[in-house]
N, C-alpha and C positions, 0 to 999 in steps of 0.2 A: 505493500499498500504507500501510496506518495502522498505526504501532507502538504497541500497547496493552500496558500493564501489567496483568498477570493475577495477582490475589492468589488463590491456592488455599488455600481453608479446610481441605480434607481433608489435605493434605501440608504445611500451614504454610510455605509457599514463594511467592517471587514471582520473575516471570520476564517479560520483554519479547518479545511475539510479533507477527509482522507478520499482518494481516488485510485482506481486500479490503474488508470493510464492519464497523462497529461491532455486534457482537452485541447482541440485545436480552434484556431481562430474561425468564427462563423459558426461553430458547432452549438448546438442546442443543449441546454442543461434543465432540470427540474429541480428547484430549490425551494426551500421552506423560508417563506419570508418572516418579518418580525411579528407578524400577526397571527402565526402559525399555519397559514394556509400555502399549499404547494402552488408554484407558478413557474412558467417557462422563462428562460433567460437564455441571452445569445452571448456567447464569448467575443468579446471587442478585441482584447488584446491578450497576449501570452508573454512573459520574459523571464529571465532568470536572474537572481542576485547571488553573488557569493555569500556563503553562511558565515556567520561571525566566528565559526570554529572549524578547523580543518580545511580541506580543499574540497568543499562540496557547494554545488550550486543549487540553489532553492527556488523551485517554479512559482509564479505568480499570475493569477489571471484577473482580468479586468471584464465584469459582466455587466449587462443591461438587460432590463425586463424586455420581454419579445413584444414588439408594437401592438399585437392582437390582445394581448394580456393586459398591456398598460391602458388601452382604451377600455377594456372590460372594468378593470380596477378602479379607473378614474371616474367613470360614470356612477352617479348616485342610484342606489338600489330604490327601486319604485316598486311599491306593493299594488299590485290590481286589486280593486274591489271584485269580491267573488258575487255574482249576480245569480240567484236562483232562476232556474227555467220558469216562462210563463205558463201557467196551467191551461191546457187545451180544453175547449168546450168537449163535454162527453159526446163521444159519436155512438149514435143509435145505430144498431145493425141495420134497420131498414133504410138508414140514409146511405149506408155503404153499398148495399146490394139491390136496393129499390124493391125489397121483397117485404113482407110481414115478418115479424119475429114468430119463430115457431111455437113459442110459449103462449102467444096470444091465439094462434090457431088451435092448439089444444084445448085452451079455455073455451073457445068457442064451440069445440066439439063436446064438451062437458056440458055446455049450457043447453046445447040441444038435446042432450039426454036427461036434462032435468036435474043434474047432479049440483 
């Protein structure tokens, strides 16, 4: 694992993160922001500085939030009002089919029997 100092232009922060490989310029990364949410970042610059100890060069990267993510995070969250669906007038079967309801036909039959 390679420990890299990440300088975040969007949040104006610096932190050390371990990577398996040094990311290249233009490559995208998913990093967690100070608000705890994950976001996409683009690598703007990669450079190496000599460490304070030994003959070792330490990688640094400069990142900026991806333009799509930046647009999403900068716009305020608007809560939409949830509207209940309107109640449709009750549909009577005879209106649908142009015929009488079967129950009415049955009642007429019973009436003719005197029941």
